[in-house]
Residue frames as a rotation matrix with the C-alpha (Angstrom) as fourth column:
MET 1
0.236 -0.967 -0.101 -123.39
-0.888 -0.257 0.381 30.09
-0.394 0.000 -0.919 5.39
THR 2
0.789 -0.035 -0.613 -121.73
-0.367 0.773 -0.517 27.49
0.492 0.633 0.598 3.16
HIS 3
0.829 -0.541 -0.141 -119.01
0.516 0.643 0.565 25.07
-0.215 -0.542 0.813 4.22
LYS 4
0.065 -0.835 0.546 -116.46
0.852 -0.238 -0.466 27.08
0.519 0.496 0.697 2.25
GLU 5
0.249 0.092 0.964 -117.49
-0.178 -0.974 0.140 30.32
0.952 -0.207 -0.226 3.98
PHE 6
0.986 0.123 0.111 -117.23
-0.135 0.205 0.970 28.57
0.096 -0.971 0.218 7.35
TYR 7
0.538 -0.842 -0.045 -113.69
0.835 0.525 0.163 27.37
-0.114 -0.125 0.986 6.68
ILE 8
-0.066 -0.517 0.854 -112.65
0.504 -0.756 -0.418 30.85
0.861 0.403 0.311 5.54
TRP 9
0.574 0.342 0.744 -114.12
-0.429 -0.649 0.629 32.27
0.698 -0.680 -0.226 8.75
LEU 10
0.975 -0.193 -0.107 -112.43
0.205 0.615 0.761 29.54
-0.081 -0.765 0.639 10.83
GLU 11
0.198 -0.953 0.230 -109.04
0.906 0.088 -0.414 30.28
0.374 0.290 0.881 9.28
GLY 12
-0.071 -0.170 0.983 -109.45
0.015 -0.985 -0.169 33.95
0.997 0.003 0.073 10.15
TYR 13
0.803 0.444 0.397 -110.66
-0.385 -0.122 0.915 33.13
0.455 -0.888 0.072 13.69
LEU 14
0.880 -0.462 -0.106 -107.71
0.432 0.691 0.579 30.85
-0.194 -0.555 0.809 14.42
TYR 15
0.413 -0.766 0.493 -105.10
0.427 -0.315 -0.848 33.13
0.805 0.560 0.197 12.84
GLY 16
-0.256 -0.671 0.696 -102.53
-0.378 -0.593 -0.711 33.93
0.890 -0.445 -0.102 15.50
LYS 17
0.340 0.471 0.814 -104.35
-0.928 0.026 0.373 31.90
0.155 -0.882 0.446 18.17
LEU 18
0.753 0.017 -0.658 -102.83
-0.123 0.986 -0.115 28.48
0.647 0.167 0.744 17.56
GLU 19
-0.363 -0.930 -0.053 -99.90
-0.027 0.068 -0.997 29.26
0.931 -0.361 -0.049 19.84
ASN 20
-0.269 0.349 0.898 -102.30
-0.924 -0.357 -0.138 29.74
0.273 -0.867 0.418 22.78
LYS 21
-0.994 -0.078 -0.081 -103.04
-0.046 0.939 -0.341 26.76
0.102 -0.335 -0.937 25.00
ASN 22
-0.432 0.896 -0.104 -106.64
0.557 0.175 -0.812 27.84
-0.709 -0.409 -0.574 25.64
ILE 23
-0.974 0.226 -0.010 -108.73
-0.133 -0.537 0.833 28.70
0.183 0.813 0.553 22.60
ASP 24
-0.446 0.889 0.107 -112.41
-0.383 -0.082 -0.920 29.52
-0.809 -0.451 0.377 23.14
ILE 25
-0.973 0.061 0.224 -114.33
0.218 0.576 0.788 27.10
-0.081 0.815 -0.574 20.91
THR 26
-0.240 0.950 -0.201 -117.78
0.454 -0.073 -0.888 28.56
-0.858 -0.305 -0.413 21.66
PRO 27
0.039 0.272 -0.962 -117.73
-0.641 -0.731 -0.233 30.87
-0.766 0.626 0.146 18.60
ILE 28
-0.823 -0.382 -0.420 -116.64
-0.567 0.514 0.644 27.93
-0.030 0.768 -0.640 16.43
VAL 29
-0.803 0.574 0.163 -119.55
0.510 0.802 -0.312 25.77
-0.309 -0.168 -0.936 17.61
GLU 30
0.001 0.830 -0.558 -122.00
0.112 -0.554 -0.825 28.64
-0.994 -0.062 -0.094 17.06
LYS 31
-0.204 -0.147 -0.968 -120.74
-0.860 -0.446 0.248 29.20
-0.469 0.883 -0.035 13.50
MET 32
-0.989 -0.149 0.003 -120.96
-0.134 0.899 0.416 25.47
-0.065 0.411 -0.909 12.78
GLY 33
-0.411 0.909 0.067 -124.66
0.537 0.301 -0.788 25.72
-0.737 -0.288 -0.612 13.60
GLU 34
0.129 0.435 -0.891 -125.07
-0.401 -0.799 -0.447 28.36
-0.907 0.415 0.071 10.88
VAL 35
-0.809 -0.452 -0.376 -123.82
-0.530 0.283 0.799 26.05
-0.254 0.846 -0.468 8.11
LYS 36
0.071 0.961 0.266 -126.91
-0.471 0.267 -0.841 24.97
-0.879 -0.065 0.472 6.18
GLU 37
0.063 -0.083 -0.995 -125.55
-0.996 0.057 -0.068 23.84
0.063 0.995 -0.079 2.85
GLU 38
0.578 0.125 0.806 -126.16
-0.237 0.971 0.019 20.18
-0.781 -0.202 0.591 2.06
VAL 39
-0.316 -0.758 -0.570 -123.40
-0.884 0.017 0.467 18.57
-0.344 0.652 -0.676 0.06
LYS 40
0.755 0.554 0.351 -124.53
-0.341 0.788 -0.512 15.91
-0.561 0.267 0.784 -2.39
PHE 41
-0.386 -0.920 -0.063 -121.90
-0.648 0.222 0.729 13.57
-0.657 0.322 -0.682 -3.71
ASN 42
0.659 0.507 -0.556 -122.43
-0.752 0.444 -0.487 11.71
0.000 0.739 0.673 -6.96
ILE 43
0.192 -0.595 0.781 -120.94
-0.418 0.670 0.613 8.29
-0.888 -0.444 -0.120 -6.32
GLU 44
0.587 0.070 0.806 -121.43
0.579 0.660 -0.479 7.02
-0.566 0.748 0.347 -9.87
ARG 45
-0.489 -0.816 -0.308 -118.76
0.225 -0.460 0.859 8.00
-0.842 0.351 0.409 -12.36
PRO 46
0.463 0.657 -0.596 -120.23
-0.418 -0.430 -0.800 9.99
-0.781 0.619 0.075 -15.25
SER 47
0.528 -0.206 0.824 -119.69
0.601 0.776 -0.192 8.30
-0.600 0.596 0.533 -18.59
ASN 48
0.900 -0.148 0.410 -118.34
0.266 -0.560 -0.785 11.42
0.346 0.816 -0.464 -20.29
ILE 49
0.594 -0.760 0.264 -115.23
-0.786 -0.478 0.392 11.66
-0.172 -0.440 -0.881 -18.06
PRO 50
0.497 -0.434 -0.752 -112.35
-0.333 0.705 -0.627 9.50
0.801 0.562 0.206 -19.36
ILE 51
0.956 -0.274 -0.105 -110.48
0.236 0.502 0.832 7.13
-0.175 -0.820 0.544 -17.08
PRO 52
0.559 -0.805 -0.200 -106.89
-0.778 -0.592 0.209 8.36
-0.287 0.039 -0.957 -16.52
VAL 53
0.932 -0.357 -0.055 -104.18
0.287 0.826 -0.485 6.42
0.219 0.436 0.873 -18.35
ASN 54
0.525 -0.830 -0.187 -100.57
0.027 -0.203 0.979 6.20
-0.850 -0.519 -0.084 -17.25
PRO 55
0.915 -0.156 -0.372 -98.54
-0.400 -0.233 -0.886 7.50
0.052 0.960 -0.275 -20.23
PHE 56
0.036 -0.994 0.107 -95.29
-0.999 -0.038 -0.021 6.08
0.025 -0.106 -0.994 -18.80
LYS 57
0.101 0.051 0.994 -96.40
-0.379 0.925 -0.009 2.44
-0.920 -0.376 0.112 -18.57
LYS 58
-0.495 -0.320 -0.808 -95.10
-0.869 0.199 0.453 0.24
0.016 0.926 -0.377 -21.36
ASP 59
0.613 0.769 -0.183 -96.99
-0.776 0.629 0.044 -2.81
0.149 0.115 0.982 -22.56
ASP 60
0.519 -0.488 -0.702 -93.82
0.046 0.836 -0.547 -4.91
0.854 0.252 0.456 -22.44
ASP 61
-0.062 -0.556 0.829 -92.85
-0.865 -0.384 -0.323 -4.15
0.498 -0.737 -0.457 -18.83
ASP 62
-0.597 -0.315 -0.738 -92.10
-0.005 0.921 -0.389 -6.81
0.802 -0.228 -0.552 -16.24
LEU 63
-0.544 0.437 0.716 -94.82
-0.837 -0.340 -0.429 -5.88
0.056 -0.833 0.551 -13.77
GLY 64
0.495 0.801 0.336 -96.48
-0.842 0.537 -0.041 -8.91
-0.214 -0.263 0.941 -12.26
LYS 65
0.697 -0.347 -0.628 -93.67
-0.106 0.815 -0.569 -11.27
0.709 0.463 0.531 -13.35
PRO 66
0.829 -0.447 -0.335 -91.07
0.499 0.325 0.803 -12.85
-0.251 -0.834 0.492 -11.04
PRO 67
0.671 -0.627 -0.396 -87.81
-0.561 -0.779 0.281 -10.90
-0.485 0.034 -0.874 -10.75
LYS 68
0.815 -0.491 -0.307 -84.96
-0.034 0.488 -0.872 -11.81
0.578 0.721 0.381 -13.09
ILE 69
0.774 -0.633 -0.002 -81.86
0.130 0.156 0.979 -13.17
-0.620 -0.758 0.203 -11.36
VAL 70
0.819 -0.574 -0.017 -78.67
-0.230 -0.300 -0.926 -11.71
0.526 0.762 -0.378 -12.78
MET 71
0.798 -0.601 -0.038 -75.30
0.337 0.393 0.855 -13.21
-0.499 -0.696 0.517 -11.90
């Protein structure tokens, strides 16, 4: 069972039970034991994905400068 399948199962198991004060967690723990998928995260940023650019930022903005005093 993958993590995604587990969460789909968990959503179905908890549907309508969240109002109860006592929820049996034994089935949840048993299903967690069936999850075997290893998730590998690639920490390094691939070079072919561009870095996002803010299209609304102007080069002549006042960011990082002291505020102007207007009287």
